[in-house]
C-alpha positions as CSV (number, residue, x, y, z in Angstrom):
1,M,-23.7,-0.1,11.5
2,S,-20.6,-2.5,11.6
3,F,-18.5,0.4,12.7
4,L,-20.3,0.7,16.0
5,K,-20.0,-2.6,16.9
6,A,-16.6,-2.9,15.8
7,L,-15.8,-0.3,18.5
8,T,-18.2,-1.6,20.7
9,N,-15.8,-5.0,20.4
10,L,-13.0,-2.6,21.4
11,F,-13.7,-1.2,24.2
12,L,-14.5,-4.0,26.2
13,L,-11.4,-6.5,24.1
14,P,-9.7,-5.9,27.8
15,G,-12.2,-7.1,30.0
16,T,-12.5,-9.7,27.5
17,L,-10.0,-11.2,27.2
18,V,-8.8,-11.6,30.9
19,L,-12.4,-13.3,30.8
20,N,-11.5,-15.6,28.5
21,A,-8.0,-16.5,30.1
22,L,-9.9,-17.4,33.8
23,D,-12.3,-18.9,31.7
24,I,-15.4,-17.0,33.3
25,S,-18.6,-16.5,30.8
26,V,-20.3,-13.2,30.9
27,E,-23.6,-15.3,31.6
28,N,-22.1,-16.8,35.0
29,D,-21.4,-13.0,36.3
30,G,-18.8,-12.3,34.0
31,G,-20.9,-9.0,32.7
32,V,-19.7,-7.0,36.0
33,F,-16.0,-8.0,36.5
34,R,-15.9,-7.8,33.0
35,S,-16.9,-3.7,33.4
36,L,-14.6,-3.2,36.5
37,L,-11.2,-4.4,34.7
38,N,-12.6,-2.5,31.6
39,M,-13.2,0.7,33.8
40,V,-9.5,0.6,35.7
41,F,-8.3,-0.3,32.1
42,W,-9.1,2.7,30.1
43,G,-9.5,4.8,33.2
44,A,-5.4,4.1,33.9
45,L,-4.9,4.6,30.4
46,G,-6.8,7.9,30.5
47,V,-4.6,9.5,33.1
48,M,-0.9,8.6,31.7
49,I,-2.6,10.3,28.6
50,I,-4.3,13.2,30.2
51,L,-1.5,13.5,33.2
52,P,1.7,14.9,30.9
53,I,-1.0,17.4,29.2
54,A,-2.1,19.0,32.5
55,L,1.1,19.2,34.3
56,R,2.5,21.7,31.4
């Protein structure tokens, strides 16, 4: 179970880091903002990995 918790923390890390830098807590509507940041980060990373493979 600790593996899943570590994986979850890794997946949420980009949004959590930005929220901490902006001093926004998840309880103060930071959950939606953190989700947006995570989707943008992981989506961009996924496109950068998949695009070179798809263009071969």
